C-alpha positions in Angstrom: -8.0 26.4 13.1 -8.9 25.7 16.7 -6.5 26.9 19.4 -4.0 24.1 20.3 -4.8 22.2 17.2 -2.8 21.7 14.0 -4.3 21.6 10.5 -2.8 18.7 8.6 -3.8 18.3 4.9 -3.2 14.9 3.4 -3.4 14.7 -0.4 -3.9 11.7 -2.7 -4.7 11.4 -6.4 -7.7 9.1 -6.6 -10.5 8.1 -4.2 -9.6 4.4 -4.7 -6.3 5.2 -3.0 -8.1 6.1 0.3 -7.5 2.5 1.2 -3.9 3.5 1.7 -4.7 5.8 4.6 -7.8 4.0 6.0 -8.1 4.8 9.7 -5.1 7.1 9.7 -6.9 10.5 9.6 -9.4 9.5 12.3 -6.5 8.4 14.5 -4.7 11.7 14.0 -7.8 13.6 14.8 -8.3 11.6 18.1 -4.6 12.4 19.0 -4.7 16.2 18.8 -4.3 16.9 15.1 -6.9 18.5 12.9 -6.7 16.6 9.6 -8.4 17.1 6.2 -8.1 15.3 2.9 -7.5 16.7 -0.7 -8.4 14.2 -3.4 -10.1 13.9 -6.8 -13.9 13.8 -6.7 -15.6 10.4 -6.5 -18.4 8.6 -4.7 -15.9 7.0 -2.2 -15.0 10.5 -0.9 -18.4 10.7 0.9 -17.7 7.3 2.5 -14.2 8.3 3.7 -15.5 11.6 5.1 -18.0 9.7 7.1 -15.6 7.0 8.3 -12.8 9.4 9.3 -15.1 12.3 10.3 -12.9 14.8 8.5 -13.3 17.7 6.0 -12.8 16.8 2.3 -11.5 19.1 -0.4 -12.4 17.6 -3.8 -10.0 18.7 -6.5 -9.6 16.9 -9.9 -6.1 15.4 -10.4 -5.4 13.3 -13.5 -3.3 10.2 -13.0 -1.5 10.4 -16.3 0.6 13.3 -17.6 -1.6 16.1 -19.0 0.2 19.5 -19.0 -2.8 21.8 -19.3 -4.9 19.9 -16.8 -1.9 19.6 -14.4 -1.2 23.4 -14.6 -4.9 24.0 -13.7 -4.6 21.6 -10.8 -1.5 23.4 -9.4 -3.2 26.8 -9.7 -6.4 25.5 -8.1 -4.6 23.7 -5.2 -2.3 26.8 -4.7 -5.4 29.0 -4.1 -6.9 26.4 -1.8 -3.7 26.2 0.3 -3.5 30.0 0.5 -7.1 30.0 1.8 -6.9 27.0 4.2 -3.3 27.7 5.3 -2.4 24.2 6.6 0.8 24.0 8.7 1.5 20.4 7.5 0.9 19.1 4.0 1.5 15.4 3.3 1.1 14.4 -0.3 1.2 10.8 -1.3 0.7 8.8 -4.6 2.9 10.0 -7.5 0.7 12.7 -9.2 -0.5 14.2 -5.9 3.1 14.2 -4.7 4.1 16.2 -7.8 1.2 18.7 -8.2 0.2 19.2 -4.6 3.9 19.2 -3.6 4.6 22.0 -6.1 1.5 24.0 -5.0 2.5 23.6 -1.3 6.1 24.8 -2.1 4.8 27.8 -4.0 2.3 28.6 -1.2 5.0 28.4 1.5 3.4 25.6 3.6 5.7 25.4 6.6 5.9 21.6 6.9 5.9 19.7 3.6 6.0 15.9 3.3 6.0 13.6 0.3 5.0 9.9 1.0 6.9 7.9 -1.5 4.9 4.7 -2.0 6.8 3.3 -5.0 8.6 4.1 -8.2 6.5 3.7 -11.3 9.7 4.5 -13.3 11.3 1.1 -12.4 9.3 -0.7 -15.1 9.2 2.3 -17.6 11.6 2.9 -20.5 12.6 5.7 -22.8 10.9 9.1 -22.6 8.3 7.9 -20.1 11.0 6.8 -17.7 12.7 10.2 -18.0 9.5 12.1 -17.3 8.7 9.9 -14.3 12.2 10.3 -12.9 11.9 14.1 -13.3 8.5 14.1 -11.6 9.9 12.1 -8.6 12.9 14.4 -8.3 10.6 17.5 -8.2 8.3 15.8 -5.6 11.3 15.1 -3.4 12.8 18.6 -3.9 9.6 20.4 -2.8 9.3 18.3 0.4 11.1 18.9 3.7 10.8 15.2 4.5 10.2 12.1 2.3 8.6 9.1 3.9 9.9 6.0 2.2 7.5 3.1 2.9 10.2 0.4 2.9 14.0 0.2 3.4 14.6 -1.1 -0.1 12.5 1.8 -1.6 14.7 4.3 0.3 17.8 2.5 -1.0 16.6 2.5 -4.6 15.6 6.2 -4.5 19.1 7.1 -3.3 20.7 4.9 -6.0 18.7 6.7 -8.6 19.7 10.1 -7.1 16.0 11.0 -6.7 16.3 11.7 -3.0 18.7 13.4 -0.7 19.5 11.1 2.3 18.9 13.8 4.9 15.3 14.0 3.9 14.6 10.3 4.0 12.3 9.0 6.7 11.2 5.4 7.5 8.3 4.8 9.9 9.3 1.8 12.1 10.4 -1.0 9.8 8.2 0.1 6.9 4.7 0.7 5.5 2.8 4.0 5.4 -0.3 2.8 7.2 0.4 -0.6 8.6 -2.4 -3.2 8.8 -5.6 -3.5 10.7 -4.7 -6.7 12.6 -8.2 -7.1 14.1 -9.9 -6.9 10.7 -7.6 -9.5 9.2 -7.5 -11.8 12.3 -8.3 -15.5 11.5 -11.2 -15.8 14.0 -13.4 -18.9 14.2 -16.4 -16.9 13.0 -14.6 -15.7 9.9 -13.2 -19.1 9.3 -16.8 -20.4 9.1 -17.7 -17.6 6.7 -14.7 -18.5 4.6 -15.7 -22.1 4.5 -19.1 -21.1 3.1 -17.3 -18.9 0.6 -15.3 -21.9 -0.6 -18.5 -23.8 -1.3 -19.8 -20.8 -3.3 -16.6 -20.9 -5.3 -17.1 -24.6 -6.0 -14.0 -25.6 -4.1 -14.0 -28.7 -1.9 -12.5 -28.5 1.7 -9.5 -30.7 0.8 -8.4 -28.7 -2.2 -5.3 -26.5 -1.8 -5.9 -22.9 -2.7 -3.2 -20.5 -4.0 -4.4 -16.9 -3.9 -3.7 -13.4 -5.2 -5.5 -10.0 -4.5 -4.9 -6.8 -6.4 -4.8 -5.2 -9.8 -4.5 -7.8 -12.6 -1.7 -6.0 -14.5 1.7 -6.7 -16.0 3.6 -5.0 -13.2 1.9 -7.3 -10.7 3.5 -10.2 -12.5 0.2 -11.8 -13.5 1.7 -13.3 -16.7 4.4 -14.9 -14.6 1.8 -16.2 -12.1 -0.2 -17.9 -14.9 2.9 -19.4 -16.4 3.9 -20.8 -13.0 0.4 -21.9 -12.3 0.4 -24.2 -15.4 3.4 -26.0 -13.9 1.8 -26.2 -10.5 -1.5 -27.5 -11.9 0.3 -30.3 -13.7 1.9 -31.4 -10.4 -1.2 -30.9 -8.3 -4.3 -31.2 -10.5 -6.7 -30.6 -7.6 -5.2 -27.3 -6.6 -7.1 -24.1 -7.3 -6.0 -20.5 -8.1 -8.2 -17.7 -6.7 -7.6 -14.2 -8.1 -9.4 -11.3 -6.4 -9.1 -8.3 -8.5 -10.0 -6.5 -11.8 -8.3 -6.2 -15.2 -7.1 -2.6 -16.0 -6.6 -0.8 -19.3 -3.4 0.8 -18.0 -0.6 -1.7 -18.0 -2.9 -4.5 -19.3 -2.0 -8.2 -19.2 -1.6 -9.8 -22.7 -4.9 -10.9 -24.3 -4.0 -14.6 -24.2 -3.3 -14.4 -20.4 -6.7 -12.7 -19.8 -8.4 -15.4 -21.9 -6.7 -18.2 -20.0 -7.7 -16.7 -16.6 -11.4 -16.4 -17.7 -11.6 -19.9 -19.2 -9.3 -22.2 -17.2 -11.4 -24.4 -14.8 -8.8 -24.4 -12.1 -8.9 -20.6 -11.8 -11.6 -18.6 -10.0 -11.5 -14.8 -10.6 -13.5 -12.6 -8.3 -13.9 -8.9 -8.8 -12.3 -6.9 -6.0 -14.7 -6.4 -3.1 -15.1 -5.3 0.5 -14.9 -9.0 1.7 -11.2 -9.3 1.0 -10.6 -10.3 4.6 -12.7 -13.4 4.1 -11.0 -14.3 0.8 -7.6 -14.4 2.5 -9.1 -17.0 4.8 -10.2 -19.0 1.8 -6.6 -19.2 0.7 -3.8 -21.5 1.9 -0.9 -19.6 0.3 -0.7 -16.0 -0.9 1.4 -15.2 -4.0 2.6 -11.7 -5.3 4.9 -12.1 -8.3 5.3 -8.3 -8.6 7.9 -6.4 -10.6 7.8 -3.2 -8.4 6.3 -2.1 -5.2 6.7 0.5 -2.4 5.6 -1.8 0.3 2.8 -4.3 -0.6 -0.2 -3.9 1.6 -1.8 -7.1 0.4 1.2 -9.0 1.7 0.7 -7.5 5.2 -3.0 -8.3 5.1 -2.4 -11.9 4.0 0.2 -12.4 6.7 -2.1 -10.9 9.3 -4.7 -13.5 8.2 -2.1 -16.2 9.0 -1.0 -16.9 5.4 2.6 -17.6 4.3 3.6 -15.6 1.2 5.6 -16.2 -1.9 6.8 -12.9 -3.5 9.7 -11.5 -5.4 12.9 -9.7 -4.7 11.5 -6.5 -6.3 11.9 -3.2 -4.5 9.6 -3.1 -1.5 8.4 -6.7 -1.9 11.6 -8.1 -0.5 11.0 -6.2 2.8 7.5 -7.5 3.2 8.4 -11.0 4.3 11.1 -12.8 6.3 12.5 -15.2 3.7 12.3 -18.8 4.8 10.4 -17.9 8.0 7.1 -16.2 6.9 7.4 -17.1 3.2 9.7 -17.4 0.3 11.4 -14.9 -2.1 12.0 -15.6 -5.8 13.8 -13.5 -8.4 11.7 -11.1 -10.4 10.3 -12.5 -13.6 11.4 -16.1 -13.0 8.2 -18.1 -13.3 10.0 -21.5 -13.0 11.4 -20.7 -9.6 8.0 -19.1 -8.7 6.3 -22.4 -9.5 8.9 -24.4 -7.6 8.5 -22.1 -4.5 4.7 -22.5 -4.6 4.9 -26.3 -5.0 7.4 -26.6 -2.2 4.9 -25.1 0.2 1.6 -26.5 -0.9 2.9 -30.1 -0.8 4.0 -29.5 2.8 0.9 -28.4 4.9 2.8 -28.4 8.3 5.4 -26.0 6.9 2.5 -23.9 5.5 0.9 -23.6 8.9 4.2 -22.9 10.7 5.1 -20.1 8.3 1.5 -18.7 8.5 1.8 -18.5 12.3 5.2 -16.8 12.1 3.8 -14.4 9.5 0.9 -13.2 11.8 3.3 -12.9 14.7 5.6 -10.7 12.7 2.7 -8.4 11.6 1.6 -8.0 15.2 5.1 -7.3 16.3 6.1 -4.8 13.6 3.2 -3.6 11.4 0.1 -2.9 13.3 -1.5 0.4 12.1 -1.3 2.1 15.5 2.5 1.6 15.5 2.9 3.3 12.1 0.5 6.1 13.1 2.5 6.8 16.2 5.6 7.1 14.1 3.8 9.5 11.7 2.6 11.7 14.6 6.2 11.7 16.0 7.5 13.0 12.7 4.8 15.7 12.6 5.6 16.8 16.1 9.4 16.9 15.3 8.8 19.1 12.2 6.5 21.4 14.1 9.1 21.9 16.8 11.8 22.5 14.2 9.8 25.3 12.7 8.7 26.9 16.0 5.1 25.6 16.1 3.6 24.0 19.3 2.8 20.4 19.2 -0.9 19.6 19.4 -2.4 18.7 22.8 -3.3 15.0 23.0 -6.7 14.3 24.6 -6.2 12.3 27.8 -8.6 9.6 26.7 -6.7 8.9 23.5 -3.2 8.6 25.0 -1.7 5.3 23.9 0.0 3.0 26.4 2.2 1.5 23.7 5.8 2.4 23.2 5.8 4.7 20.2 7.4 3.5 16.9 9.1 6.8 16.1 10.0 8.0 12.7 13.7 7.5 11.9 15.7 9.7 9.6 18.4 7.4 8.1 
């Protein structure tokens, strides 16, 4: 470790989850920290290493419960931590939070953080729910601080007695990474590209487009969205539903829903891809009928693109919009009210545009990535000072002129 620097080890379960920390590690490096990433092996790791210019420690971590594999992971990560000796360890995503958190506790890492990005247990039942609850309690126990990515997630974790309130931290008004407001800005150039994309999708300029981006699973409310869409389509036959995402074997949608998506002429399904910023600009309204969230990143991206959003009152989701201003909230699982909310907006283009403008303004005001990263750095410095370590020196060229959004312990 270089003099005056701090080694921060971030840990996530799967390479696909690197989108949750995009840009964060490079920013920390530019602001005096010395970050590295621990993650399961995968082709995307080489890309993140190049993008963020940081060291990578590949270590297999299974997403599902596997006692023997999990024990091997804890042992392997423990040895790595004893060798690398980070001062700060920030584990996010459920399995990394559990296994890396335990290894960091056993290895005596001075500053341990768990980033709670959601509660999978909310839609689980029986033994699975009990196991997931126990895992979350262990993850929170082994951490000195728990970053809750939304106010309602913090509240829910406290209600379930998973988290002690003195450990709970909220960065700004929520989110763990904010949103790249420049990437998702609705510029004239991108609008022209989106218009071409509409043509490729076989959609005429005058047709209204409702959109969704993400995993096509039960928990995301895809079955409710399709049920609602059938009502919307009857009222507005020219409307089109664009789904950007892939079906998953874990938590799959019912077979009849998948068949309907693949065969209905008013639906366009596109595999998830790197052009998601353009697909938001294809849409007129974004919909996320989710059953559980931590804080939905796609809602921030859609709003940054100037879209109003219809989402549910689920944990995390209800914090992501300002009801009646930047979008509409509907009860979880109520596809009739979902359809009514969608229709109420797409039949009123002036209201759509007004809400879309308000949505982007809110993102710029509260959720830009740099604001969240400032709060994270503030938390790191506070924890270092509490444990007698010096804060890292910030290179002069990287000092921000913005007012920091400090982490708050609530």
